[in-house]
C-alpha positions in Angstrom: 124.4 174.1 79.1 124.2 170.3 79.3 123.2 168.7 76.1 124.8 165.2 76.2 123.8 161.9 77.7 126.0 160.1 80.2 126.1 156.3 79.7 128.8 153.9 80.9 130.9 156.8 82.1 131.1 158.5 78.7 129.2 161.6 77.5 127.5 160.9 74.2 126.1 163.6 71.8 122.9 161.7 71.0 120.4 159.6 73.0 120.8 156.8 70.3 124.6 156.6 70.9 124.1 156.4 74.7 121.4 153.8 74.3 123.6 151.7 71.9 126.5 151.9 74.4 124.3 150.9 77.3 122.7 147.8 75.7 125.7 146.6 73.7 127.6 146.3 77.0 125.1 143.8 78.5 126.3 140.2 78.1 124.1 137.3 77.1 122.7 135.5 80.2 122.6 131.7 80.0 120.5 129.5 82.3 121.0 125.8 82.1 118.2 123.5 83.2 117.8 119.8 83.1 115.8 119.9 79.8 117.1 122.9 78.0 119.3 126.0 78.0 117.7 129.5 78.2 119.5 132.4 76.7 118.5 136.0 77.5 119.9 138.7 75.3 119.5 142.2 73.9 119.4 142.8 70.2 119.2 145.8 67.9 116.7 145.9 65.0 117.3 149.1 63.0 117.5 151.8 65.7 115.3 150.0 68.3 116.7 147.7 71.0 114.8 144.5 72.0 115.1 141.8 74.7 114.6 138.2 73.8 114.7 134.8 75.4 115.5 131.6 73.5 115.3 128.0 74.6 118.0 125.6 73.2 117.2 121.9 73.5 119.9 119.3 74.1 119.7 118.4 70.4 120.4 122.0 69.4 116.9 123.1 68.4 116.4 126.8 69.1 112.9 127.9 70.1 112.1 131.6 70.7 110.3 132.0 74.0 109.5 135.7 73.9 110.8 139.0 72.4 109.9 142.5 73.5 111.0 146.0 72.8 113.4 147.2 75.5 112.5 150.5 77.2 114.8 153.4 76.4 116.8 154.1 79.6 116.9 157.6 81.2 120.4 158.9 81.2 121.7 161.8 83.3 122.6 165.0 81.4 126.2 165.9 80.7 128.3 168.4 78.7 128.6 167.1 75.2 132.1 166.7 73.9 131.7 169.5 71.4 130.7 171.8 74.3 133.8 170.7 76.2 135.9 171.6 73.2 134.3 175.1 73.0 134.8 175.6 76.7 138.5 174.7 76.4 138.9 176.9 73.4 137.4 179.9 75.3 139.5 179.3 78.3 142.7 179.0 76.2 141.8 182.3 74.4 141.5 183.9 77.8 144.9 182.6 79.0 146.6 183.7 75.8 144.9 187.1 76.1 146.2 187.5 79.6 149.8 186.7 78.4 149.7 188.9 75.3 148.2 192.0 77.0 151.3 192.8 79.2 153.6 192.3 76.3 151.5 194.5 74.1 151.5 197.2 76.7 155.3 197.0 77.1 155.7 197.3 73.3 153.4 200.4 73.3 155.4 201.9 76.2 158.7 201.4 74.2 157.2 202.9 71.1 155.9 206.1 72.7 158.3 206.7 75.6 
């Protein structure tokens, strides 16, 4: 059963963790014009991500141009790390059982024959 969210090549347990990883990896984009410098960036306010653009004048005055709430991206499903652990534990138990069963049968054979 797939219960995780795949973002940036990593499977995250929660949608919030996957979203945080996605947006925090996007660098600030800077556009330099003749009259000002524009900066486009993502920011986090509480648990919600937003997108903003600021204008920086040659004298250093920062003016917000706009700010919007960023849409939550859709992530492909994946197996959460806890499920991978449980799958590995089950597989390991199977392997150990296959190794112990012949030994146990040989011990029973020695005891009764």
